[in-house]
DSSP file (Angstrom, degrees, kcal/mol; ACC not computed):
  #  RESIDUE AA STRUCTURE BP1 BP2  ACC     N-H-->O    O-->H-N    N-H-->O    O-->H-N    TCO  KAPPA ALPHA  PHI   PSI    X-CA   Y-CA   Z-CA
    1    1 A M     >        0   0    0      0, 0.0     4,-2.0     0, 0.0     5,-0.2   0.000 360.0 360.0 360.0 -41.1  -39.2  -17.0   10.1
    2    2 A K  H  >  +     0   0    0      1,-0.2     4,-2.4     2,-0.2     5,-0.2   0.866 360.0  55.5 -61.1 -35.9  -38.3  -15.2    6.9
    3    3 A R  H  > S+     0   0    0      2,-0.2     4,-2.2     1,-0.2    -1,-0.2   0.886 105.7  50.9 -64.9 -39.1  -39.1  -11.9    8.6
    4    4 A V  H  > S+     0   0    0      2,-0.2     4,-2.4     1,-0.2    -2,-0.2   0.931 111.9  47.0 -64.0 -46.5  -36.5  -12.7   11.4
    5    5 A Y  H  X S+     0   0    0     -4,-2.0     4,-2.9     1,-0.2     5,-0.2   0.899 111.1  52.2 -62.8 -39.8  -33.8  -13.5    8.8
    6    6 A A  H  X S+     0   0    0     -4,-2.4     4,-2.8     1,-0.2    -1,-0.2   0.907 110.9  47.4 -63.2 -41.0  -34.7  -10.3    6.8
    7    7 A L  H  X S+     0   0    0     -4,-2.2     4,-2.4     2,-0.2    -2,-0.2   0.894 112.7  48.6 -66.7 -39.5  -34.3   -8.2   10.0
    8    8 A I  H  X S+     0   0    0     -4,-2.4     4,-2.5     2,-0.2    -2,-0.2   0.938 113.8  46.7 -64.8 -45.8  -31.0   -9.9   10.9
    9    9 A L  H  X S+     0   0    0     -4,-2.9     4,-2.6     2,-0.2    -2,-0.2   0.925 113.2  48.6 -61.2 -45.9  -29.7   -9.3    7.4
   10   10 A L  H  X S+     0   0    0     -4,-2.8     4,-2.4     1,-0.2    -1,-0.2   0.897 111.7  49.6 -61.4 -41.1  -30.9   -5.7    7.4
   11   11 A S  H  X S+     0   0    0     -4,-2.4     4,-2.4     2,-0.2    -1,-0.2   0.898 111.0  49.9 -64.3 -41.8  -29.2   -5.2   10.8
   12   12 A S  H  X S+     0   0    0     -4,-2.5     4,-2.3     2,-0.2    -2,-0.2   0.909 111.1  48.4 -64.2 -43.2  -26.0   -6.7    9.5
   13   13 A V  H  X S+     0   0    0     -4,-2.6     4,-2.8     2,-0.2     5,-0.2   0.928 111.7  49.8 -63.2 -45.2  -26.0   -4.5    6.4
   14   14 A F  H  X S+     0   0    0     -4,-2.4     4,-2.8     1,-0.2     5,-0.2   0.924 111.3  49.4 -59.5 -44.7  -26.7   -1.4    8.5
   15   15 A T  H  X S+     0   0    0     -4,-2.4     4,-2.4     2,-0.2    -1,-0.2   0.901 112.4  47.7 -61.9 -41.4  -23.8   -2.3   10.9
   16   16 A L  H  X S+     0   0    0     -4,-2.3     4,-2.7     2,-0.2    -2,-0.2   0.935 113.9  45.9 -66.2 -46.8  -21.4   -2.8    8.0
   17   17 A V  H  X S+     0   0    0     -4,-2.8     4,-2.4     2,-0.2    -2,-0.2   0.908 114.1  48.8 -63.1 -42.3  -22.4    0.4    6.3
   18   18 A F  H  X S+     0   0    0     -4,-2.8     4,-2.1    -5,-0.2    -1,-0.2   0.913 112.3  48.7 -63.7 -42.9  -22.1    2.4    9.5
   19   19 A T  H  X S+     0   0    0     -4,-2.4     4,-2.3    -5,-0.2    -2,-0.2   0.923 112.5  48.0 -62.6 -45.5  -18.7    0.8   10.3
   20   20 A L  H  X S+     0   0    0     -4,-2.7     4,-2.4     1,-0.2    -2,-0.2   0.884 110.5  51.8 -63.8 -38.7  -17.4    1.6    6.8
   21   21 A S  H  X S+     0   0    0     -4,-2.4     4,-1.3     2,-0.2    -1,-0.2   0.881 110.2  48.7 -68.0 -35.9  -18.7    5.2    7.0
   22   22 A L  H  X S+     0   0    0     -4,-2.1     4,-1.1     2,-0.2    -2,-0.2   0.912 111.9  49.3 -65.8 -42.4  -16.9    5.7   10.4
   23   23 A A  H  < S+     0   0    0     -4,-2.3     7,-0.3     1,-0.2     3,-0.3   0.884 112.8  46.8 -65.2 -38.0  -13.7    4.3    9.0
   24   24 A S  H  < S+     0   0    0     -4,-2.4    -1,-0.2     1,-0.2    -2,-0.2   0.718 100.7  67.1 -78.5 -18.6  -13.9    6.5    5.9
   25   25 A A  H  < S+     0   0    0     -4,-1.3    -1,-0.2     1,-0.3    -2,-0.2   0.875 124.1  11.8 -67.1 -36.7  -14.7    9.6    8.0
   26   26 A H  S  X S+     0   0    0     -4,-1.1     4,-1.9    -3,-0.3    -1,-0.3  -0.495  76.1 159.3-137.4  65.6  -11.2    9.5    9.5
   27   27 A P  H  > S+     0   0    0      0, 0.0     4,-1.5     0, 0.0    -1,-0.1   0.865  75.6  51.5 -62.7 -36.4   -9.2    7.0    7.5
   28   28 A A  H  4 S+     0   0    0      1,-0.2    -2,-0.1     2,-0.2    -4,-0.0   0.877 111.2  48.0 -68.3 -34.6   -5.8    8.3    8.6
   29   29 A A  H  4 S+     0   0    0     -3,-0.2    -1,-0.2     1,-0.2    -6,-0.0   0.836 113.8  47.4 -71.7 -31.9   -6.7    8.1   12.2
   30   30 A A  H  < S+     0   0    0     -4,-1.9     2,-0.5    -7,-0.3    -2,-0.2   0.736 107.1  63.0 -81.2 -23.5   -8.1    4.5   11.9
   31   31 A L     <  +     0   0    0     -4,-1.5    -1,-0.1    -5,-0.2    29,-0.1  -0.907  61.0 177.2-113.3 124.1   -5.1    3.2    9.9
   32   32 A K        -     0   0    0     -2,-0.5     2,-0.1    28,-0.0    -3,-0.0  -0.942  32.2-110.5-122.0 143.8   -1.6    3.0   11.4
   33   33 A P        -     0   0    0      0, 0.0   119,-0.1     0, 0.0    27,-0.0  -0.469  32.1-122.1 -71.8 145.4    1.5    1.6    9.8
   34   34 A T     >  -     0   0    0     -2,-0.1     4,-2.8     1,-0.1     5,-0.2  -0.232  33.3 -97.8 -72.9 172.4    2.9   -1.6   11.3
   35   35 A A  H  > S+     0   0    0      1,-0.2     4,-2.1     2,-0.2     5,-0.1   0.911 126.8  48.5 -59.9 -42.8    6.5   -1.7   12.6
   36   36 A A  H  > S+     0   0    0      2,-0.2     4,-1.9     1,-0.2    -1,-0.2   0.890 112.9  48.2 -65.9 -38.9    7.8   -3.2    9.3
   37   37 A E  H  > S+     0   0    0      2,-0.2     4,-2.4     1,-0.2    -2,-0.2   0.910 110.4  51.2 -67.9 -42.7    5.9   -0.6    7.2
   38   38 A K  H  X S+     0   0    0     -4,-2.8     4,-2.7     1,-0.2    -2,-0.2   0.903 108.9  52.2 -59.1 -40.8    7.2    2.3    9.4
   39   39 A R  H  X S+     0   0    0     -4,-2.1     4,-2.6     2,-0.2    -1,-0.2   0.903 108.3  49.7 -65.0 -42.1   10.7    1.0    8.9
   40   40 A V  H  X S+     0   0    0     -4,-1.9     4,-2.8     2,-0.2     5,-0.2   0.941 112.2  48.4 -60.3 -46.6   10.3    0.9    5.1
   41   41 A I  H  X S+     0   0    0     -4,-2.4     4,-2.6     1,-0.2    -2,-0.2   0.921 112.0  49.3 -60.6 -44.6    9.0    4.5    5.2
   42   42 A K  H  X S+     0   0    0     -4,-2.7     4,-1.9     1,-0.2    -1,-0.2   0.920 113.5  45.9 -61.8 -43.8   11.9    5.6    7.4
   43   43 A L  H  X S+     0   0    0     -4,-2.6     4,-2.1     2,-0.2    -2,-0.2   0.885 112.0  50.8 -67.8 -39.3   14.5    3.9    5.1
   44   44 A V  H  X S+     0   0    0     -4,-2.8     4,-2.4     1,-0.2    -2,-0.2   0.932 111.8  48.0 -62.6 -45.5   12.9    5.4    2.0
   45   45 A N  H  X S+     0   0    0     -4,-2.6     4,-2.5     1,-0.2    -2,-0.2   0.837 107.7  55.8 -65.7 -31.8   12.9    8.9    3.6
   46   46 A R  H  X S+     0   0    0     -4,-1.9     4,-1.7     2,-0.2    -1,-0.2   0.926 109.4  46.4 -63.7 -44.4   16.6    8.4    4.6
   47   47 A E  H  X S+     0   0    0     -4,-2.1     4,-0.8     1,-0.2    -2,-0.2   0.898 113.2  49.4 -64.3 -40.7   17.5    7.6    0.9
   48   48 A R  H ><>S+     0   0    0     -4,-2.4     5,-2.8     1,-0.2     3,-0.9   0.901 107.6  54.3 -65.5 -40.2   15.4   10.7   -0.2
   49   49 A A  H ><5S+     0   0    0     -4,-2.5     3,-1.9     1,-0.3    -1,-0.2   0.865 100.0  61.0 -62.3 -36.5   17.2   12.9    2.4
   50   50 A R  H 3<5S+     0   0    0     -4,-1.7    -1,-0.3     1,-0.3    -2,-0.2   0.791 109.7  42.4 -60.7 -27.1   20.6   11.8    1.0
   51   51 A K  T <<5S-     0   0    0     -3,-0.9    -1,-0.3    -4,-0.8    -2,-0.2   0.221 119.6-112.2-102.2  11.8   19.5   13.4   -2.3
   52   52 A R  T < 5 +     0   0    0     -3,-1.9     2,-0.3     1,-0.2    -3,-0.2   0.853  67.7 148.6  59.1  38.2   18.0   16.4   -0.6
   53   53 A L      < -     0   0    0     -5,-2.8    -1,-0.2    -8,-0.1    -2,-0.1  -0.734  54.8 -97.7-100.1 151.8   14.4   15.3   -1.6
   54   54 A A        -     0   0    0     90,-0.3    -1,-0.1    -2,-0.3     2,-0.1  -0.342  45.7-106.4 -62.9 146.2   11.3   16.1    0.4
   55   55 A P        -     0   0    0      0, 0.0     2,-0.3     0, 0.0    -1,-0.1  -0.386  28.2-121.5 -71.6 154.1   10.2   13.2    2.6
   56   56 A V        -     0   0    0    -15,-0.2     2,-0.3    -2,-0.1    92,-0.3  -0.760  26.9-139.6 -94.1 146.1    7.1   11.2    1.7
   57   57 A K  E     -a  148   0A   0     90,-2.7    92,-2.6    -2,-0.3    90,-0.1  -0.825  25.1 -92.1-111.8 146.2    4.3   11.1    4.2
   58   58 A F  E     -a  149   0A   0     -2,-0.3     2,-0.4    90,-0.2    92,-0.2  -0.230  40.8-167.8 -51.9 132.9    2.1    8.2    5.3
   59   59 A N     >  -     0   0    0     90,-2.5     4,-2.0     1,-0.1     5,-0.2  -0.993  17.0-151.5-131.4 125.1   -1.1    8.0    3.3
   60   60 A A  H  > S+     0   0    0     -2,-0.4     4,-2.7     1,-0.2     5,-0.2   0.900  95.8  50.5 -63.7 -43.4   -4.0    5.8    4.4
   61   61 A A  H  > S+     0   0    0      1,-0.2     4,-2.2     2,-0.2    37,-0.2   0.923 112.7  46.2 -64.4 -43.5   -5.4    5.2    0.8
   62   62 A L  H  > S+     0   0    0      1,-0.2     4,-2.6     2,-0.2    88,-0.3   0.861 112.1  52.3 -65.6 -34.8   -2.0    4.2   -0.5
   63   63 A T  H  X S+     0   0    0     -4,-2.0     4,-2.9    86,-0.3     5,-0.3   0.918 108.1  50.2 -67.1 -43.4   -1.4    1.9    2.5
   64   64 A R  H  X S+     0   0    0     -4,-2.7     4,-2.4     1,-0.2    -2,-0.2   0.930 113.6  46.4 -59.0 -44.5   -4.8    0.2    2.0
   65   65 A A  H  X S+     0   0    0     -4,-2.2     4,-2.2     2,-0.2    -2,-0.2   0.924 114.3  47.0 -64.4 -44.6   -3.8   -0.4   -1.7
   66   66 A A  H  X S+     0   0    0     -4,-2.6     4,-2.5     2,-0.2    86,-0.3   0.903 113.4  47.8 -66.2 -42.3   -0.3   -1.6   -0.9
   67   67 A R  H  X S+     0   0    0     -4,-2.9     4,-2.5    84,-0.2     5,-0.2   0.930 112.3  49.2 -64.4 -44.6   -1.5   -4.0    1.9
   68   68 A A  H  X S+     0   0    0     -4,-2.4     4,-2.2    -5,-0.3    -2,-0.2   0.906 112.7  48.3 -61.9 -41.2   -4.3   -5.4   -0.3
   69   69 A H  H  X S+     0   0    0     -4,-2.2     4,-2.8     2,-0.2     5,-0.2   0.917 111.2  48.9 -67.4 -43.3   -1.8   -6.0   -3.1
   70   70 A S  H  X S+     0   0    0     -4,-2.5     4,-2.5     1,-0.2    -2,-0.2   0.927 112.7  48.4 -62.4 -43.8    0.8   -7.7   -0.9
   71   71 A R  H  X S+     0   0    0     -4,-2.5     4,-2.3     2,-0.2    -1,-0.2   0.904 112.3  49.3 -61.7 -40.3   -1.8  -10.0    0.6
   72   72 A Q  H  X S+     0   0    0     -4,-2.2     4,-2.5    -5,-0.2     5,-0.2   0.921 111.3  47.9 -67.3 -43.8   -3.1  -10.8   -2.9
   73   73 A M  H  X>S+     0   0    0     -4,-2.8     4,-2.1     1,-0.2     5,-1.4   0.917 112.2  50.6 -60.9 -42.6    0.4  -11.6   -4.2
   74   74 A A  H  <5S+     0   0    0     -4,-2.5    83,-0.3     2,-0.2    84,-0.3   0.906 111.9  47.0 -61.8 -42.7    1.1  -13.7   -1.1
   75   75 A R  H  <5S+     0   0    0     -4,-2.3    -1,-0.2     1,-0.2    -2,-0.2   0.901 118.4  41.1 -65.2 -41.3   -2.1  -15.7   -1.6
   76   76 A R  H  <5S-     0   0    0     -4,-2.5    -2,-0.2     2,-0.2    -1,-0.2   0.691 102.7-132.7 -81.5 -19.7   -1.4  -16.2   -5.3
   77   77 A G  T  <5 +     0   0    0     -4,-2.1     2,-0.3     1,-0.3    -3,-0.2   0.792  66.6 111.1  72.2  28.3    2.2  -16.9   -4.8
   78   78 A I      < -     0   0    0     -5,-1.4     2,-0.6    -6,-0.2    -1,-0.3  -0.940  64.5-132.7-134.3 157.4    3.4  -14.6   -7.6
   79   79 A L        +     0   0    0     -2,-0.3     2,-0.3    -3,-0.1    35,-0.1  -0.936  49.4 136.1-109.1 112.4    5.2  -11.2   -7.9
   80   80 A T        -     0   0    0     -2,-0.6    -7,-0.1     1,-0.1    -2,-0.1  -0.996  56.8-138.5-156.0 150.9    3.3   -8.9  -10.2
   81   81 A H  S    S+     0   0    0     -2,-0.3     2,-0.4     2,-0.1    -1,-0.1   0.599  85.2  87.3 -85.5 -11.8    2.2   -5.3  -10.5
   82   82 A R  S    S-     0   0    0      6,-0.1     6,-0.2     1,-0.1    -2,-0.1  -0.712  78.0-129.3 -89.8 136.7   -1.2   -6.5  -11.9
   83   83 A S    >   -     0   0    0      4,-2.2     3,-2.2    -2,-0.4    -2,-0.1  -0.299  31.6-101.6 -73.1 166.7   -4.0   -7.3   -9.5
   84   84 A A  T 3  S+     0   0    0      1,-0.3    -1,-0.1     2,-0.1    -2,-0.0   0.820 127.3  53.5 -60.5 -30.6   -5.9  -10.6   -9.8
   85   85 A N  T 3  S-     0   0    0      2,-0.0    -1,-0.3     1,-0.0    -2,-0.0   0.302 125.0-106.3 -86.4  10.1   -8.7   -8.8  -11.6
   86   86 A R    <   +     0   0    0     -3,-2.2    -2,-0.1     1,-0.2    -1,-0.0   0.527  65.7 158.5  77.5   9.5   -6.1   -7.3  -14.0
   87   87 A D        -     0   0    0      1,-0.1    -4,-2.2     4,-0.1    -1,-0.2  -0.343  37.2-129.5 -60.1 142.9   -6.2   -3.8  -12.4
   88   88 A T     >  -     0   0    0     -6,-0.2     4,-2.3     1,-0.1     5,-0.2  -0.342  31.1 -98.1 -79.6 172.1   -3.1   -1.7  -13.1
   89   89 A V  H  > S+     0   0    0      2,-0.2     4,-2.5     1,-0.2     5,-0.2   0.936 125.2  50.6 -56.3 -48.0   -1.3    0.1  -10.2
   90   90 A A  H  > S+     0   0    0      1,-0.2     4,-2.1     2,-0.2     5,-0.2   0.928 111.1  46.6 -61.1 -47.1   -3.2    3.3  -11.0
   91   91 A R  H  > S+     0   0    0      1,-0.2     4,-2.4     2,-0.2    -1,-0.2   0.898 112.1  52.3 -62.6 -38.1   -6.6    1.7  -11.0
   92   92 A R  H  X S+     0   0    0     -4,-2.3     4,-1.4     2,-0.2    -2,-0.2   0.924 110.3  45.5 -65.4 -45.0   -5.9   -0.2   -7.8
   93   93 A V  H  <>S+     0   0    0     -4,-2.5     5,-2.8     1,-0.2    -1,-0.2   0.863 113.3  50.5 -70.2 -32.9   -4.8    2.9   -5.8
   94   94 A V  H ><5S+     0   0    0     -4,-2.1     3,-1.9    -5,-0.2    -1,-0.2   0.930 107.7  53.7 -65.6 -43.9   -7.8    4.9   -7.1
   95   95 A R  H 3<5S+     0   0    0     -4,-2.4    -1,-0.2     1,-0.3    -2,-0.2   0.810 107.9  51.6 -59.7 -29.9  -10.1    2.0   -6.1
   96   96 A H  T 3<5S-     0   0    0     -4,-1.4    -1,-0.3    -5,-0.1    -2,-0.2   0.325 132.8 -87.2 -92.9   7.9   -8.6    2.2   -2.6
   97   97 A G  T < 5S+     0   0    0     -3,-1.9     2,-1.7     1,-0.1    -3,-0.2   0.426  88.0 126.2 110.6  -2.1   -9.2    5.9   -2.3
   98   98 A Y      < -     0   0    0     -5,-2.8    -1,-0.1   -37,-0.2    -2,-0.1  -0.611  53.8-161.9 -87.6  80.5   -6.2    7.7   -3.8
   99   99 A K        -     0   0    0     -2,-1.7    -5,-0.0     1,-0.1    -4,-0.0  -0.179  31.7-163.1 -73.6 152.5   -8.5    9.7   -6.1
  100  100 A R    >   +     0   0    0      6,-0.1     3,-1.7    70,-0.0    -1,-0.1   0.730  60.5 104.6 -95.5 -35.1   -7.6   11.6   -9.2
  101  101 A A  T 3  S+     0   0    0      1,-0.3     3,-0.1     3,-0.0    -2,-0.1  -0.199  84.2  20.7 -56.4 135.2  -10.7   13.8   -9.4
  102  102 A G  T 3  S+     0   0    0      1,-0.2     2,-0.4     2,-0.0    -1,-0.3   0.467 100.7 105.3  87.7   2.7  -10.2   17.4   -8.4
  103  103 A F    <   -     0   0    0     -3,-1.7    69,-0.3     1,-0.1    -1,-0.2  -0.948  60.1-151.4-118.2 136.3   -6.4   17.4   -8.9
  104  104 A R  S    S+     0   0    0     67,-1.7     2,-0.3    -2,-0.4    68,-0.2   0.797  87.9  22.3 -75.5 -28.0   -4.7   19.0  -11.9
  105  105 A S  E     +B  171   0A   0     66,-1.7    66,-2.5    -5,-0.0     2,-0.3  -0.991  65.8 173.7-139.5 151.6   -1.8   16.5  -11.7
  106  106 A W  E     +B  170   0A   0     -2,-0.3     2,-0.3    64,-0.2    64,-0.2  -0.975   3.1 172.0-155.0 132.2   -1.6   13.0  -10.3
  107  107 A C  E     -B  169   0A   0     62,-2.3    62,-2.0    -2,-0.3     2,-0.3  -0.989   7.6-169.6-145.9 157.5    1.2   10.4  -10.4
  108  108 A I  E     -B  168   0A   0     -2,-0.3     2,-0.3    60,-0.2    60,-0.2  -0.989   2.0-173.2-144.0 147.8    1.9    7.1   -8.8
  109  109 A G  E     -B  167   0A   0     58,-2.6    58,-2.9    -2,-0.3     2,-0.4  -0.989   8.4-163.0-140.4 148.7    4.9    4.7   -8.6
  110  110 A E  E     -B  166   0A   0     -2,-0.3     2,-0.4    56,-0.2    56,-0.2  -0.996  10.1-172.2-139.1 138.0    5.1    1.2   -7.2
  111  111 A N  E     -B  165   0A   0     54,-2.3    54,-3.0    -2,-0.4     2,-0.3  -0.972  12.4-174.4-119.1 141.7    7.9   -1.1   -6.1
  112  112 A I  E     +B  164   0A   0     -2,-0.4     2,-0.3    52,-0.2    52,-0.2  -0.941   6.3 168.6-131.3 157.0    7.3   -4.7   -5.2
  113  113 A A  E     -B  163   0A   0     50,-1.9    50,-2.9    -2,-0.3     2,-0.3  -0.985  13.5-164.3-158.9 158.8    9.5   -7.4   -3.8
  114  114 A R  E     +B  162   0A   0     -2,-0.3     2,-0.3    48,-0.2    48,-0.2  -0.990  11.7 169.8-146.3 150.6    9.4  -10.9   -2.2
  115  115 A A  E     -B  161   0A   0     46,-1.8    46,-2.9    -2,-0.3     2,-0.2  -0.988  41.1 -89.5-156.2 155.1   11.9  -12.9   -0.3
  116  116 A R  E >   -B  160   0A   0     -2,-0.3     3,-1.6    44,-0.2     6,-0.3  -0.470  51.7-105.3 -68.7 132.8   12.1  -16.1    1.7
  117  117 A L  T 3  S+     0   0    0     42,-3.0    -1,-0.1     1,-0.2     3,-0.1  -0.280 105.8  35.9 -56.4 142.0   11.3  -15.7    5.4
  118  118 A G  T 3  S+     0   0    0      1,-0.4     2,-0.3     4,-0.1    -1,-0.2   0.352  95.8 105.6  91.7  -4.9   14.4  -15.8    7.6
  119  119 A T  S X  S-     0   0    0     -3,-1.6     3,-1.4     1,-0.1    -1,-0.4  -0.698  82.2-114.4-103.1 161.3   16.6  -14.2    5.0
  120  120 A L  G >  S+     0   0    0      1,-0.3     3,-1.7    -2,-0.3     6,-0.7   0.872 114.8  59.7 -58.5 -38.3   18.0  -10.6    5.2
  121  121 A F  G 3  S+     0   0    0      1,-0.3    -1,-0.3     5,-0.2    -4,-0.1   0.600  92.3  66.7 -73.2  -9.1   15.9   -9.7    2.1
  122  122 A A  G <  S+     0   0    0     -3,-1.4    -1,-0.3    -6,-0.3     2,-0.2   0.317  91.1  83.9 -88.8   7.6   12.7  -10.6    3.8
  123  123 A T  S <> S-     0   0    0     -3,-1.7     4,-2.5     1,-0.1     5,-0.2  -0.683  92.2-113.5-103.9 162.2   13.3   -7.6    6.2
  124  124 A S  H  > S+     0   0    0     -2,-0.2     4,-2.5     1,-0.2     5,-0.2   0.927 118.6  49.8 -57.5 -46.1   12.4   -4.0    5.6
  125  125 A D  H  > S+     0   0    0      1,-0.2     4,-2.1     2,-0.2    -1,-0.2   0.923 111.8  47.2 -60.4 -46.5   16.1   -3.1    5.5
  126  126 A G  H  > S+     0   0    0     -6,-0.7     4,-2.3     2,-0.2    -5,-0.2   0.897 112.3  49.4 -64.6 -41.2   16.9   -5.9    3.1
  127  127 A T  H  X S+     0   0    0     -4,-2.5     4,-2.6    -7,-0.3    -2,-0.2   0.928 111.5  47.2 -66.2 -45.9   14.1   -5.0    0.7
  128  128 A V  H  X S+     0   0    0     -4,-2.5     4,-2.6     1,-0.2    -1,-0.2   0.894 111.1  53.7 -63.6 -37.0   14.9   -1.3    0.6
  129  129 A C  H  X S+     0   0    0     -4,-2.1     4,-1.2    -5,-0.2    -2,-0.2   0.925 109.2  48.4 -60.5 -44.9   18.5   -2.2    0.0
  130  130 A L  H  < S+     0   0    0     -4,-2.3     3,-0.5     1,-0.2     4,-0.4   0.932 111.8  49.3 -59.6 -46.8   17.4   -4.4   -3.0
  131  131 A W  H >< S+     0   0    0     -4,-2.6     3,-1.3     1,-0.2     7,-0.5   0.907 109.7  50.6 -60.5 -42.6   15.3   -1.6   -4.4
  132  132 A M  H 3< S+     0   0    0     -4,-2.6    -1,-0.2     1,-0.3    -2,-0.2   0.730 105.1  58.3 -70.6 -20.1   18.1    0.9   -4.1
  133  133 A G  T 3< S+     0   0    0     -4,-1.2     2,-0.5    -3,-0.5    -1,-0.3   0.497  96.2  75.1 -84.2  -3.9   20.4   -1.5   -5.9
  134  134 A S  S <> S-     0   0    0     -3,-1.3     4,-3.0    -4,-0.4     5,-0.3  -0.941  74.7-144.8-112.3 126.1   18.1   -1.6   -8.9
  135  135 A K  H  > S+     0   0    0     -2,-0.5     4,-2.0     1,-0.2    -1,-0.1   0.911  99.6  46.2 -54.8 -48.1   18.0    1.4  -11.2
  136  136 A A  H  > S+     0   0    0      1,-0.2     4,-1.2     2,-0.2    -1,-0.2   0.903 116.3  44.0 -65.1 -42.0   14.3    1.2  -12.0
  137  137 A H  H  > S+     0   0    0      1,-0.2     4,-1.9     2,-0.2    -1,-0.2   0.884 112.2  53.2 -69.9 -38.9   13.3    0.7   -8.3
  138  138 A R  H  X S+     0   0    0     -4,-3.0     4,-2.5    -7,-0.5    -2,-0.2   0.878 104.2  57.0 -62.8 -38.0   15.7    3.5   -7.1
  139  139 A Q  H  < S+     0   0    0     -4,-2.0     4,-0.3    -5,-0.3    -1,-0.2   0.870 105.9  49.9 -63.2 -36.7   14.1    5.9   -9.6
  140  140 A V  H >< S+     0   0    0     -4,-1.2     3,-1.0     1,-0.2    -1,-0.2   0.941 113.3  45.3 -66.2 -46.1   10.7    5.3   -8.1
  141  141 A I  H 3< S+     0   0    0     -4,-1.9    -2,-0.2     1,-0.2    -1,-0.2   0.863 118.3  43.3 -64.6 -36.5   12.0    6.0   -4.6
  142  142 A L  T 3< S+     0   0    0     -4,-2.5     2,-0.4    -5,-0.2    -1,-0.2   0.240  75.2 133.3 -98.9  13.2   14.0    9.0   -5.6
  143  143 A K    X   -     0   0    0     -3,-1.0     3,-1.3    -4,-0.3    -3,-0.0  -0.524  53.7-142.0 -65.6 120.5   11.3   10.7   -7.9
  144  144 A A  T 3  S+     0   0    0     -2,-0.4   -90,-0.3     1,-0.3    -1,-0.2   0.825  91.3  55.3 -58.4 -38.2   11.4   14.3   -6.7
  145  145 A G  T 3  S+     0   0    0    -92,-0.1    -1,-0.3    24,-0.0   -38,-0.1   0.639  77.5 113.6 -74.8 -14.6    7.7   15.0   -7.0
  146  146 A M    <   +     0   0    0     -3,-1.3    23,-0.2     1,-0.1     3,-0.1  -0.318  27.8 160.8 -65.3 138.3    6.5   12.1   -4.8
  147  147 A R        +     0   0    0     21,-2.6   -90,-2.7     1,-0.2     2,-0.3   0.546  53.2  57.6-129.5 -19.2    4.9   13.3   -1.5
  148  148 A H  E     -aC  57 168A   0     20,-2.6    20,-2.0   -92,-0.3     2,-0.4  -0.866  57.5-167.9-122.8 152.6    2.8   10.3   -0.2
  149  149 A V  E     -aC  58 167A   0    -92,-2.6   -90,-2.5    -2,-0.3     2,-0.3  -0.994  10.8-179.6-141.3 146.0    3.6    6.8    0.7
  150  150 A G  E     - C   0 166A   0     16,-2.2    16,-3.0    -2,-0.4     2,-0.4  -0.992  10.8-169.2-138.6 139.5    1.8    3.5    1.5
  151  151 A V  E     - C   0 165A   0     -2,-0.3     2,-0.4    14,-0.2   -84,-0.2  -0.980   3.7-171.9-131.4 142.1    3.5    0.2    2.3
  152  152 A G  E     - C   0 164A   0     12,-2.3    12,-2.2    -2,-0.4     2,-0.4  -1.000   0.9-174.7-133.7 135.8    2.1   -3.3    2.6
  153  153 A V  E     + C   0 163A   0     -2,-0.4     2,-0.3    10,-0.2    10,-0.2  -0.996  10.5 170.6-130.0 132.3    3.8   -6.4    3.9
  154  154 A A  E     - C   0 162A   0      8,-2.2     8,-3.6    -2,-0.4     2,-0.4  -0.988  23.7-137.6-142.3 150.7    2.3   -9.9    3.9
  155  155 A K  E     - C   0 161A   0     -2,-0.3     6,-0.2     6,-0.2     2,-0.2  -0.858  18.2-142.2-106.7 142.6    3.5  -13.4    4.5
  156  156 A S    >   -     0   0    0      4,-3.0     3,-1.4    -2,-0.4   -81,-0.1  -0.601  24.2-116.9 -96.7 163.0    2.5  -16.3    2.3
  157  157 A A  T 3  S+     0   0    0    -83,-0.3    -1,-0.1     1,-0.3   -82,-0.1   0.748 114.0  65.2 -65.7 -22.8    1.7  -19.9    3.5
  158  158 A G  T 3  S-     0   0    0    -84,-0.3    -1,-0.3     2,-0.1   -84,-0.0   0.310 123.5 -98.7 -85.3   8.8    4.8  -20.9    1.4
  159  159 A G  S <  S+     0   0    0     -3,-1.4   -42,-3.0     1,-0.3     2,-0.3   0.760  81.3 126.8  83.9  26.5    7.2  -19.0    3.7
  160  160 A M  E     -B  116   0A   0    -44,-0.3    -4,-3.0    -4,-0.1     2,-0.5  -0.843  48.8-143.8-114.2 153.2    7.7  -15.9    1.6
  161  161 A R  E     -BC 115 155A   0    -46,-2.9   -46,-1.8    -2,-0.3     2,-0.4  -0.970  15.3-156.8-115.7 132.9    7.3  -12.2    2.6
  162  162 A Y  E     -BC 114 154A   0     -8,-3.6    -8,-2.2    -2,-0.5     2,-0.4  -0.882   5.5-165.2-111.7 138.9    5.8   -9.8    0.0
  163  163 A F  E     -BC 113 153A   0    -50,-2.9   -50,-1.9    -2,-0.4     2,-0.4  -0.963   6.0-173.8-123.3 139.1    6.4   -6.0    0.0
  164  164 A T  E     -BC 112 152A   0    -12,-2.2   -12,-2.3    -2,-0.4     2,-0.5  -0.998   2.2-171.1-129.7 130.6    4.5   -3.3   -1.9
  165  165 A L  E     -BC 111 151A   0    -54,-3.0   -54,-2.3    -2,-0.4     2,-0.5  -0.983   4.8-172.7-120.0 117.2    5.6    0.3   -1.8
  166  166 A D  E     -BC 110 150A   0    -16,-3.0   -16,-2.2    -2,-0.5     2,-0.4  -0.956   3.0-175.7-113.2 124.0    3.2    2.8   -3.4
  167  167 A L  E     +BC 109 149A   0    -58,-2.9   -58,-2.6    -2,-0.5     2,-0.3  -0.921  11.7 167.0-116.0 142.3    4.4    6.4   -3.8
  168  168 A G  E     -BC 108 148A   0    -20,-2.0   -21,-2.6    -2,-0.4   -20,-2.6  -0.951  24.0-158.4-150.2 169.7    2.2    9.2   -5.1
  169  169 A R  E     -B  107   0A   0    -62,-2.0   -62,-2.3    -2,-0.3     2,-0.4  -0.969   5.9-174.9-151.2 137.4    1.6   12.9   -5.6
  170  170 A R  E     -B  106   0A   0     -2,-0.3     2,-0.4   -64,-0.2   -64,-0.2  -1.000   6.3-169.4-131.9 133.3   -1.6   14.9   -6.2
  171  171 A C  E      B  105   0A   0    -66,-2.5   -66,-1.7    -2,-0.4   -67,-1.7  -0.979 360.0 360.0-124.6 135.9   -1.6   18.6   -7.0
  172  172 A R              0   0    0     -2,-0.4    -1,-0.1   -69,-0.3   -70,-0.0   0.430 360.0 360.0 -84.8 360.0   -4.6   20.9   -7.0
């Protein structure tokens, strides 16, 4: 009986590793932004265009980091840039694949928000409007060097919607 369980466990581990390796082989192809995430990216790029800044482009690693952070904030019911394990924004995005190694320069910026479902501010448009109305959040969106973007949106059981916007740049 132990041998059967060992084979099942080994088979499960192999399947998980194989699945993860396939997902990491083409992460951008496997990961697509949701409608709400696309809308945030579009609105951010509209604001950047008004200042004649280059648009930011969808990045799978930043999206994974932003989604995980929004889900975590929604579960915990708090708005914070620190992960539950105390990771900083930089550590979190690196852990999700936005690597520093091999690049001569690397930078990251993050905006977060939450709002009650059913309100304007719980929409992509409302959240970007809030960010643009705040000097610190606007500076992140309008930082000239940023080239990559990831967005995560999550709902809490308590009726709140959480947004995370991660912007980054890596230069070789």
